[in-house]
C-alpha positions in Angstrom: 102.4 112.6 126.1 99.5 110.2 125.5 100.1 106.5 126.5 100.6 104.2 123.6 97.4 102.2 124.3 95.3 105.4 123.7 96.9 106.0 120.3 95.7 102.5 119.2 92.1 103.6 119.4 92.4 106.7 117.3 91.3 106.3 113.8 93.3 108.4 111.4 91.8 108.7 107.9 94.1 107.7 105.1 95.6 110.6 103.1 93.4 111.9 100.3 95.0 113.3 97.1 92.6 115.3 94.9 92.6 114.9 91.1 93.7 118.5 90.8 96.7 118.0 93.0 97.6 114.8 91.1 97.4 116.7 87.8 99.7 119.4 89.1 102.3 116.9 90.2 102.1 115.1 86.8 102.6 118.5 85.0 105.7 119.1 87.2 107.0 115.6 86.5 106.7 116.3 82.8 108.5 119.6 83.3 111.4 117.8 85.0 111.5 115.2 82.3 111.6 117.9 79.7 114.4 119.9 81.3 116.4 116.8 82.0 117.0 116.7 78.3 116.8 120.4 77.2 118.5 122.1 80.2 120.7 119.7 82.1 122.3 122.4 84.2 119.0 123.6 85.8 117.8 120.0 86.1 120.9 119.1 88.1 120.5 122.2 90.2 116.9 121.2 91.1 117.8 117.5 91.8 120.9 118.5 93.9 118.9 121.0 96.0 116.0 118.5 96.5 117.7 115.0 96.5 114.5 113.0 97.2 112.2 114.9 94.9 111.8 112.1 92.4 111.2 109.6 95.2 108.5 111.9 96.6 106.8 112.2 93.2 106.8 108.4 92.9 105.3 108.0 96.3 102.7 110.6 95.6 101.7 108.8 92.4 101.6 105.4 94.3 99.3 106.9 97.0 97.0 108.5 94.5 96.7 105.3 92.4 96.1 103.2 95.5 93.3 105.5 96.7 91.6 105.4 93.3 91.5 101.6 93.4 89.7 101.7 96.7 86.9 103.9 95.5 
C-alpha cells in the first residue's frame, strides 16, 4: 500500500461525462417518469431492485452540469 503522503501528489482528472452519455441518461429518466404514471407495477419493481437509482441519476446530472460550466 502506498503511504498517504504519496497519494497527495497524484493528480486525478475530474470525471468526464460525454454529451451522448448524458442524453442516454436523460432518455432513461424520461422513461422512468413515464412508467411511474402508466405502469406503476414495473416502476416499483425497478425502484425496489435499485433503491438508489434516482439518486444516481441526480448526481450524474449534477456532475454533467458542473463540468459544462467549467468549459
